[in-house]
N, CA, C and O atoms as CSV, one atom per row, in Angstrom:
chain,resi,resn,atom,element,x,y,z
A,1,UNK,N,N,2.823,24.780,-26.203
A,1,UNK,CA,C,3.064,25.629,-26.890
A,1,UNK,C,C,4.211,26.883,-25.956
A,1,UNK,O,O,5.350,27.261,-26.231
A,2,UNK,N,N,3.403,27.196,-24.952
A,2,UNK,CA,C,3.691,28.178,-23.852
A,2,UNK,C,C,5.085,27.903,-23.478
A,2,UNK,O,O,5.927,28.801,-23.484
A,3,UNK,N,N,5.410,26.452,-23.089
A,3,UNK,CA,C,6.867,26.336,-22.547
A,3,UNK,C,C,7.820,26.632,-23.918
A,3,UNK,O,O,8.940,27.098,-23.707
A,4,UNK,N,N,7.455,26.404,-25.152
A,4,UNK,CA,C,8.612,26.857,-26.112
A,4,UNK,C,C,8.712,28.386,-26.326
A,4,UNK,O,O,9.678,28.923,-26.866
A,5,UNK,N,N,7.668,29.014,-25.871
A,5,UNK,CA,C,7.593,30.404,-25.906
A,5,UNK,C,C,8.310,30.793,-24.715
A,5,UNK,O,O,8.998,31.794,-24.918
A,6,UNK,N,N,8.389,30.290,-23.414
A,6,UNK,CA,C,8.912,30.591,-22.329
A,6,UNK,C,C,10.389,30.420,-22.544
A,6,UNK,O,O,11.278,31.151,-22.105
A,7,UNK,N,N,10.508,29.398,-23.249
A,7,UNK,CA,C,12.197,28.705,-23.403
A,7,UNK,C,C,13.042,29.563,-24.491
A,7,UNK,O,O,14.224,29.871,-24.339
A,8,UNK,N,N,12.362,29.848,-25.447
A,8,UNK,CA,C,12.623,30.249,-26.525
A,8,UNK,C,C,13.932,31.507,-26.322
A,8,UNK,O,O,15.036,31.349,-26.843
A,9,UNK,N,N,13.530,32.915,-25.366
A,9,UNK,CA,C,14.192,33.678,-25.091
A,9,UNK,C,C,15.626,33.085,-24.090
A,9,UNK,O,O,16.708,33.649,-24.249
A,10,UNK,N,N,15.534,32.294,-23.404
A,10,UNK,CA,C,16.704,31.314,-22.693
A,10,UNK,C,C,17.518,30.855,-23.663
A,10,UNK,O,O,18.739,30.999,-23.597
A,11,UNK,N,N,16.903,30.248,-24.673
A,11,UNK,CA,C,17.774,29.820,-25.740
A,11,UNK,C,C,18.668,30.636,-26.804
A,11,UNK,O,O,19.755,30.240,-27.226
A,12,UNK,N,N,18.059,31.792,-27.155
A,12,UNK,CA,C,18.788,32.704,-27.717
A,12,UNK,C,C,19.594,33.689,-26.992
A,12,UNK,O,O,20.354,34.382,-27.668
A,13,UNK,N,N,19.544,33.889,-25.537
A,13,UNK,CA,C,20.696,34.434,-24.621
A,13,UNK,C,C,21.648,33.630,-24.649
A,13,UNK,O,O,22.815,34.022,-24.680
A,14,UNK,N,N,21.298,32.315,-24.645
A,14,UNK,CA,C,22.409,31.038,-24.188
A,14,UNK,C,C,23.466,31.170,-25.524
A,14,UNK,O,O,24.696,31.149,-25.523
A,15,UNK,N,N,22.532,31.310,-26.637
A,15,UNK,CA,C,23.742,31.020,-28.076
A,15,UNK,C,C,24.251,32.328,-28.180
A,15,UNK,O,O,24.983,32.694,-29.100
A,16,UNK,N,N,23.840,33.100,-27.165
A,16,UNK,CA,C,24.611,34.922,-27.657
A,16,UNK,C,C,26.000,34.381,-27.155
A,16,UNK,O,O,26.982,34.495,-27.888
A,17,UNK,N,N,26.102,33.752,-25.829
A,17,UNK,CA,C,27.403,34.019,-25.042
A,17,UNK,C,C,28.099,32.487,-25.555
A,17,UNK,O,O,28.887,31.938,-24.785
A,18,UNK,N,N,27.851,32.009,-26.536
A,18,UNK,CA,C,28.944,30.920,-27.457
A,18,UNK,C,C,30.173,31.351,-27.550
A,18,UNK,O,O,30.271,32.523,-27.914
A,19,UNK,N,N,31.187,30.763,-27.331
A,19,UNK,CA,C,32.749,31.277,-27.975
A,19,UNK,C,C,32.622,30.429,-29.031
A,19,UNK,O,O,32.039,29.345,-29.038
A,20,UNK,N,N,33.457,31.223,-30.336
A,20,UNK,CA,C,33.467,30.652,-31.512
A,20,UNK,C,C,35.338,30.465,-31.501
A,20,UNK,O,O,35.985,31.143,-30.703
A,21,UNK,N,N,35.966,29.597,-32.357
A,21,UNK,CA,C,37.199,29.667,-32.383
A,21,UNK,C,C,37.768,30.599,-33.152
A,21,UNK,O,O,37.207,30.792,-34.230
A,22,UNK,N,N,38.864,31.330,-32.874
A,22,UNK,CA,C,39.621,32.168,-33.779
A,22,UNK,C,C,39.859,31.612,-35.240
A,22,UNK,O,O,40.184,30.441,-35.435
A,23,UNK,N,N,39.720,32.304,-35.998
A,23,UNK,CA,C,39.872,31.721,-37.423
A,23,UNK,C,C,40.919,32.648,-38.049
A,23,UNK,O,O,41.619,32.360,-39.020
A,24,UNK,N,N,40.932,33.759,-37.390
A,24,UNK,CA,C,42.042,34.747,-38.088
A,24,UNK,C,C,43.511,34.164,-38.120
A,24,UNK,O,O,44.047,33.852,-37.056
A,25,UNK,N,N,44.211,34.003,-39.398
A,25,UNK,CA,C,45.635,33.576,-39.540
A,25,UNK,C,C,45.370,32.228,-39.557
A,25,UNK,O,O,46.418,31.586,-39.484
A,26,UNK,N,N,44.492,31.620,-39.618
A,26,UNK,CA,C,44.424,30.146,-40.330
A,26,UNK,C,C,44.510,29.956,-41.773
A,26,UNK,O,O,44.935,28.847,-42.096
A,27,UNK,N,N,44.237,30.700,-42.661
A,27,UNK,CA,C,44.428,30.346,-44.065
A,27,UNK,C,C,45.610,31.744,-44.343
A,27,UNK,O,O,45.573,32.963,-44.173
A,28,UNK,N,N,46.554,30.803,-44.828
A,28,UNK,CA,C,47.872,31.564,-45.444
A,28,UNK,C,C,47.459,32.858,-46.736
A,28,UNK,O,O,46.544,32.837,-47.560
A,29,UNK,N,N,48.542,33.925,-46.498
A,29,UNK,CA,C,47.944,34.756,-47.823
A,29,UNK,C,C,48.184,34.128,-49.126
A,29,UNK,O,O,47.433,34.435,-50.051
A,30,UNK,N,N,49.225,33.208,-49.338
A,30,UNK,CA,C,48.999,32.569,-50.585
A,30,UNK,C,C,47.400,31.746,-50.850
A,30,UNK,O,O,46.731,31.651,-51.878
A,31,UNK,N,N,47.173,31.270,-49.564
A,31,UNK,CA,C,45.831,30.586,-50.299
A,31,UNK,C,C,44.696,31.058,-50.014
A,31,UNK,O,O,43.723,30.308,-50.095
A,32,UNK,N,N,44.522,32.494,-49.587
A,32,UNK,CA,C,43.985,33.598,-49.714
A,32,UNK,C,C,43.523,34.492,-51.170
A,32,UNK,O,O,42.519,34.992,-51.677
A,33,UNK,N,N,44.702,34.347,-51.387
A,33,UNK,CA,C,44.636,34.945,-52.922
A,33,UNK,C,C,45.082,34.159,-53.896
A,33,UNK,O,O,45.346,34.688,-54.975
A,34,UNK,N,N,45.279,32.595,-53.708
A,34,UNK,CA,C,45.207,31.854,-54.693
A,34,UNK,C,C,43.631,31.890,-55.701
A,34,UNK,O,O,42.543,32.032,-55.143
A,35,UNK,N,N,43.744,31.762,-56.971
A,35,UNK,CA,C,42.613,31.783,-57.672
A,35,UNK,C,C,41.916,30.350,-57.653
A,35,UNK,O,O,42.517,29.291,-57.473
A,36,UNK,N,N,40.471,30.501,-57.881
A,36,UNK,CA,C,39.821,29.566,-57.503
A,36,UNK,C,C,39.684,28.204,-58.791
A,36,UNK,O,O,39.560,28.568,-59.960
A,37,UNK,N,N,39.709,27.074,-58.553
A,37,UNK,CA,C,39.873,25.992,-59.371
A,37,UNK,C,C,39.003,26.079,-60.642
A,37,UNK,O,O,37.945,26.703,-60.565
A,38,UNK,N,N,39.348,25.534,-61.746
A,38,UNK,CA,C,38.519,25.602,-62.594
A,38,UNK,C,C,37.397,24.190,-62.520
A,38,UNK,O,O,37.745,23.111,-62.039
A,39,UNK,N,N,36.287,24.405,-62.982
A,39,UNK,CA,C,35.200,23.492,-62.820
A,39,UNK,C,C,35.534,22.547,-64.287
A,39,UNK,O,O,35.723,23.018,-65.408
A,40,UNK,N,N,35.538,21.409,-63.982
A,40,UNK,CA,C,35.851,20.456,-65.188
A,40,UNK,C,C,34.834,19.290,-64.959
A,40,UNK,O,O,34.686,18.773,-63.852
A,41,UNK,N,N,34.251,18.968,-65.903
A,41,UNK,CA,C,33.410,18.021,-66.183
A,41,UNK,C,C,34.013,16.664,-65.683
A,41,UNK,O,O,35.158,16.335,-65.990
A,42,UNK,N,N,33.180,15.872,-64.882
A,42,UNK,CA,C,33.599,14.570,-64.305
A,42,UNK,C,C,33.830,13.892,-65.472
A,42,UNK,O,O,34.975,13.443,-65.418
A,43,UNK,N,N,33.289,13.602,-66.508
A,43,UNK,CA,C,33.736,12.398,-67.823
A,43,UNK,C,C,35.098,12.695,-68.081
A,43,UNK,O,O,35.735,11.642,-68.107
A,44,UNK,N,N,35.821,13.703,-68.286
A,44,UNK,CA,C,37.242,14.109,-68.552
A,44,UNK,C,C,38.290,13.738,-67.578
A,44,UNK,O,O,39.478,13.506,-67.800
A,45,UNK,N,N,37.538,13.720,-66.281
A,45,UNK,CA,C,38.405,13.181,-65.285
A,45,UNK,C,C,38.650,11.784,-65.138
A,45,UNK,O,O,39.751,11.383,-64.761
A,46,UNK,N,N,37.473,10.818,-65.474
A,46,UNK,CA,C,37.227,9.739,-64.885
A,46,UNK,C,C,38.180,9.413,-66.327
A,46,UNK,O,O,39.016,8.528,-66.143
A,47,UNK,N,N,38.161,9.918,-67.506
A,47,UNK,CA,C,38.690,9.272,-69.036
A,47,UNK,C,C,40.367,9.310,-68.285
A,47,UNK,O,O,41.057,8.294,-68.206
A,48,UNK,N,N,40.805,10.649,-67.793
A,48,UNK,CA,C,42.157,10.909,-67.520
A,48,UNK,C,C,42.737,9.878,-66.733
A,48,UNK,O,O,43.782,9.296,-67.021
A,49,UNK,N,N,41.884,9.622,-65.518
A,49,UNK,CA,C,42.257,8.859,-64.371
A,49,UNK,C,C,42.362,7.306,-65.408
A,49,UNK,O,O,43.309,6.536,-65.249
A,50,UNK,N,N,41.614,7.119,-66.105
A,50,UNK,CA,C,41.726,5.458,-66.737
A,50,UNK,C,C,42.975,5.422,-67.468
A,50,UNK,O,O,43.823,4.539,-67.341
A,51,UNK,N,N,43.062,6.601,-68.377
A,51,UNK,CA,C,44.524,6.675,-69.134
A,51,UNK,C,C,45.487,6.597,-68.186
A,51,UNK,O,O,46.334,5.742,-68.445
A,52,UNK,N,N,45.676,7.283,-67.024
A,52,UNK,CA,C,46.732,7.374,-66.234
A,52,UNK,C,C,46.989,5.655,-65.493
A,52,UNK,O,O,48.046,5.271,-64.993
A,53,UNK,N,N,46.054,5.064,-65.581
A,53,UNK,CA,C,45.745,3.937,-64.922
A,53,UNK,C,C,45.907,3.785,-63.222
A,53,UNK,O,O,46.374,2.900,-62.506
A,54,UNK,N,N,45.195,5.280,-62.924
A,54,UNK,CA,C,45.275,5.286,-61.496
A,54,UNK,C,C,43.719,4.880,-60.772
A,54,UNK,O,O,43.529,4.565,-59.597
A,55,UNK,N,N,42.712,4.997,-61.856
A,55,UNK,CA,C,41.366,4.236,-61.287
A,55,UNK,C,C,41.207,3.221,-61.481
A,55,UNK,O,O,41.441,2.906,-62.647
A,56,UNK,N,N,40.780,2.197,-60.637
A,56,UNK,CA,C,40.524,0.614,-60.809
A,56,UNK,C,C,39.238,0.791,-60.966
A,56,UNK,O,O,38.703,1.769,-60.442
A,57,UNK,N,N,38.601,-0.001,-61.616
A,57,UNK,CA,C,37.074,-0.178,-61.755
A,57,UNK,C,C,36.345,-0.265,-61.042
A,57,UNK,O,O,35.227,-0.380,-61.543
A,58,UNK,N,N,36.385,-0.282,-59.280
A,58,UNK,CA,C,35.441,-0.229,-58.513
A,58,UNK,C,C,35.604,1.574,-58.357
A,58,UNK,O,O,34.562,2.228,-58.384
A,59,UNK,N,N,36.217,1.906,-58.283
A,59,UNK,CA,C,36.307,3.688,-58.151
A,59,UNK,C,C,35.282,3.563,-59.584
A,59,UNK,O,O,34.080,3.332,-59.447
A,60,UNK,N,N,35.719,3.691,-60.540
A,60,UNK,CA,C,34.788,4.045,-61.812
A,60,UNK,C,C,33.282,3.801,-61.350
A,60,UNK,O,O,32.429,4.687,-61.311
A,61,UNK,N,N,33.069,2.355,-60.976
A,61,UNK,CA,C,32.012,1.700,-60.930
A,61,UNK,C,C,31.030,2.742,-59.357
A,61,UNK,O,O,29.820,2.911,-59.212
A,62,UNK,N,N,32.001,3.138,-58.619
A,62,UNK,CA,C,31.278,3.962,-57.552
A,62,UNK,C,C,30.802,5.021,-57.944
A,62,UNK,O,O,29.631,5.285,-57.673
A,63,UNK,N,N,31.649,5.963,-58.737
A,63,UNK,CA,C,31.365,7.269,-59.299
A,63,UNK,C,C,30.525,7.287,-60.240
A,63,UNK,O,O,29.985,8.361,-60.504
A,64,UNK,N,N,30.168,6.008,-61.054
A,64,UNK,CA,C,29.143,6.204,-61.726
A,64,UNK,C,C,27.759,5.769,-61.087
A,64,UNK,O,O,26.713,6.102,-61.645
A,65,UNK,N,N,27.751,5.001,-59.882
A,65,UNK,CA,C,26.729,4.703,-59.159
A,65,UNK,C,C,26.091,6.037,-58.797
A,65,UNK,O,O,24.942,6.420,-59.022
A,66,UNK,N,N,27.347,6.813,-58.033
A,66,UNK,CA,C,26.829,8.438,-57.631
A,66,UNK,C,C,26.350,8.982,-58.513
A,66,UNK,O,O,25.217,9.447,-58.388
A,67,UNK,N,N,27.010,9.094,-59.615
A,67,UNK,CA,C,26.524,10.141,-61.089
A,67,UNK,C,C,25.078,9.930,-61.093
A,67,UNK,O,O,24.313,10.869,-60.873
A,68,UNK,N,N,24.547,8.400,-61.403
A,68,UNK,CA,C,23.330,7.975,-61.675
A,68,UNK,C,C,22.386,8.368,-60.582
A,68,UNK,O,O,21.290,8.831,-60.898
A,69,UNK,N,N,22.712,8.226,-59.327
A,69,UNK,CA,C,21.807,8.607,-57.902
A,69,UNK,C,C,21.460,10.047,-58.092
A,69,UNK,O,O,20.329,10.489,-57.889
A,70,UNK,N,N,22.619,10.860,-58.544
A,70,UNK,CA,C,22.165,12.361,-58.617
A,70,UNK,C,C,21.696,12.714,-59.803
A,70,UNK,O,O,21.143,13.810,-59.904
A,71,UNK,N,N,21.814,11.912,-60.865
A,71,UNK,CA,C,20.892,12.445,-62.040
A,71,UNK,C,C,19.220,12.126,-61.606
A,71,UNK,O,O,18.275,12.896,-61.779
A,72,UNK,N,N,19.190,11.062,-61.133
A,72,UNK,CA,C,17.937,10.450,-60.419
A,72,UNK,C,C,17.059,11.394,-59.618
A,72,UNK,O,O,15.859,11.629,-59.759
A,73,UNK,N,N,17.980,11.908,-58.694
A,73,UNK,CA,C,17.385,13.048,-57.972
A,73,UNK,C,C,17.173,14.269,-58.340
A,73,UNK,O,O,16.288,14.976,-57.859
A,74,UNK,N,N,18.114,14.679,-59.384
A,74,UNK,CA,C,18.007,16.006,-59.893
A,74,UNK,C,C,16.580,15.700,-60.842
A,74,UNK,O,O,15.984,16.738,-61.130
A,75,UNK,N,N,16.231,14.994,-61.133
A,75,UNK,CA,C,15.077,14.551,-62.190
A,75,UNK,C,C,13.844,14.350,-61.606
A,75,UNK,O,O,12.772,14.479,-62.197
A,76,UNK,N,N,14.027,13.940,-60.099
A,76,UNK,CA,C,12.792,14.136,-59.472
A,76,UNK,C,C,12.840,15.547,-58.942
A,76,UNK,O,O,11.692,15.943,-58.738
A,77,UNK,N,N,13.588,16.281,-58.699
A,77,UNK,CA,C,13.320,17.556,-58.415
A,77,UNK,C,C,13.018,18.519,-59.455
A,77,UNK,O,O,12.608,19.602,-59.038
A,78,UNK,N,N,13.135,18.364,-60.879
A,78,UNK,CA,C,12.546,19.100,-61.735
A,78,UNK,C,C,11.060,19.054,-62.120
A,78,UNK,O,O,10.551,19.898,-62.857
A,79,UNK,N,N,10.261,17.819,-61.474
A,79,UNK,CA,C,8.967,17.994,-61.657
A,79,UNK,C,C,8.217,19.049,-60.947
A,79,UNK,O,O,8.802,19.862,-60.231
A,80,UNK,N,N,6.538,19.064,-61.180
A,80,UNK,CA,C,6.049,20.128,-60.263
A,80,UNK,C,C,6.183,20.165,-59.005
A,80,UNK,O,O,6.683,19.211,-58.410
A,81,UNK,N,N,5.708,21.408,-58.291
A,81,UNK,CA,C,6.139,21.152,-56.880
A,81,UNK,C,C,4.563,20.998,-56.451
A,81,UNK,O,O,4.388,20.092,-55.636
A,82,UNK,N,N,3.747,21.490,-56.723
A,82,UNK,CA,C,2.327,21.543,-56.546
A,82,UNK,C,C,1.574,20.138,-57.421
A,82,UNK,O,O,1.604,20.115,-58.651
A,83,UNK,N,N,1.113,19.348,-56.854
A,83,UNK,CA,C,0.757,18.095,-57.901
A,83,UNK,C,C,-0.849,18.801,-58.797
A,83,UNK,O,O,-1.736,19.529,-58.351
A,84,UNK,N,N,-0.696,18.304,-59.912
A,84,UNK,CA,C,-1.872,18.937,-60.739
A,84,UNK,C,C,-3.205,18.840,-60.239
A,84,UNK,O,O,-4.072,19.623,-60.626
A,85,UNK,N,N,-3.430,17.956,-59.425
A,85,UNK,CA,C,-4.702,18.107,-58.543
A,85,UNK,C,C,-4.987,19.037,-57.709
A,85,UNK,O,O,-6.020,19.705,-57.734
A,86,UNK,N,N,-4.058,19.140,-56.894
A,86,UNK,CA,C,-4.102,20.355,-55.810
A,86,UNK,C,C,-4.241,21.569,-56.572
A,86,UNK,O,O,-5.004,22.460,-56.200
A,87,UNK,N,N,-3.412,21.670,-57.817
A,87,UNK,CA,C,-3.196,23.143,-58.347
A,87,UNK,C,C,-4.710,23.525,-59.034
A,87,UNK,O,O,-5.167,24.647,-59.249
A,88,UNK,N,N,-5.164,22.544,-59.230
A,88,UNK,CA,C,-6.851,22.749,-59.848
A,88,UNK,C,C,-7.810,22.880,-59.011
A,88,UNK,O,O,-8.859,23.461,-59.291
A,89,UNK,N,N,-7.513,22.267,-57.706
A,89,UNK,CA,C,-8.513,22.487,-56.476
A,89,UNK,C,C,-8.093,24.036,-56.018
A,89,UNK,O,O,-9.084,24.695,-55.706
A,90,UNK,N,N,-6.910,24.705,-55.921
A,90,UNK,CA,C,-6.707,25.777,-55.790
A,90,UNK,C,C,-7.081,26.793,-56.390
A,90,UNK,O,O,-7.609,27.746,-55.818
A,91,UNK,N,N,-6.777,26.705,-58.069
A,91,UNK,CA,C,-7.458,27.127,-59.020
A,91,UNK,C,C,-8.880,27.577,-58.949
A,91,UNK,O,O,-9.378,28.687,-59.133
A,92,UNK,N,N,-9.414,26.398,-58.628
A,92,UNK,CA,C,-11.370,26.561,-58.444
A,92,UNK,C,C,-11.392,27.231,-57.568
A,92,UNK,O,O,-12.082,28.224,-57.800
A,93,UNK,N,N,-10.751,27.210,-56.102
A,93,UNK,CA,C,-10.956,27.968,-55.152
A,93,UNK,C,C,-10.760,29.627,-54.941
A,93,UNK,O,O,-11.379,30.410,-54.221
A,94,UNK,N,N,-9.208,29.913,-56.229
A,94,UNK,CA,C,-9.103,31.417,-56.188
A,94,UNK,C,C,-10.724,31.931,-57.495
A,94,UNK,O,O,-11.370,32.977,-57.428
A,95,UNK,N,N,-10.873,31.105,-58.226
A,95,UNK,CA,C,-11.864,31.861,-59.411
A,95,UNK,C,C,-13.308,31.891,-58.545
A,95,UNK,O,O,-14.160,32.719,-58.867
A,96,UNK,N,N,-13.561,30.905,-57.374
A,96,UNK,CA,C,-14.793,31.168,-57.074
A,96,UNK,C,C,-14.689,32.395,-55.990
A,96,UNK,O,O,-15.708,33.006,-55.667
A,97,UNK,N,N,-13.517,32.696,-55.492
A,97,UNK,CA,C,-13.588,33.798,-54.299
A,97,UNK,C,C,-13.704,35.190,-55.545
A,97,UNK,O,O,-14.611,36.002,-55.361
A,98,UNK,N,N,-12.927,35.354,-56.553
A,98,UNK,CA,C,-13.127,36.502,-57.553
A,98,UNK,C,C,-14.394,36.346,-57.914
A,98,UNK,O,O,-14.479,37.343,-58.631
A,99,UNK,N,N,-15.512,35.823,-57.968
A,99,UNK,CA,C,-16.653,35.794,-58.328
A,99,UNK,C,C,-17.896,36.623,-57.857
A,99,UNK,O,O,-18.998,36.429,-58.371
């Protein structure tokens, strides 16, 4: 633990000396003033690609699988952050101290 505390100022000082690439002038004025693109539901993009014939079934399958994974991840994130058993235990501890 002491080693980390001793090395931390050195790391901070060295990071202050880092040189970053110059980014001025890398974006043209036309790009900088361009409007943001519209957000479009992906279903309409897939439908349009299928009508144009520019998307193969492999691409559609890959996108569909990715959509399914993202939806599953989102549903897992919607759950409670603290399990109900831990929440009940914490509430009992708060009630005991309040009395």
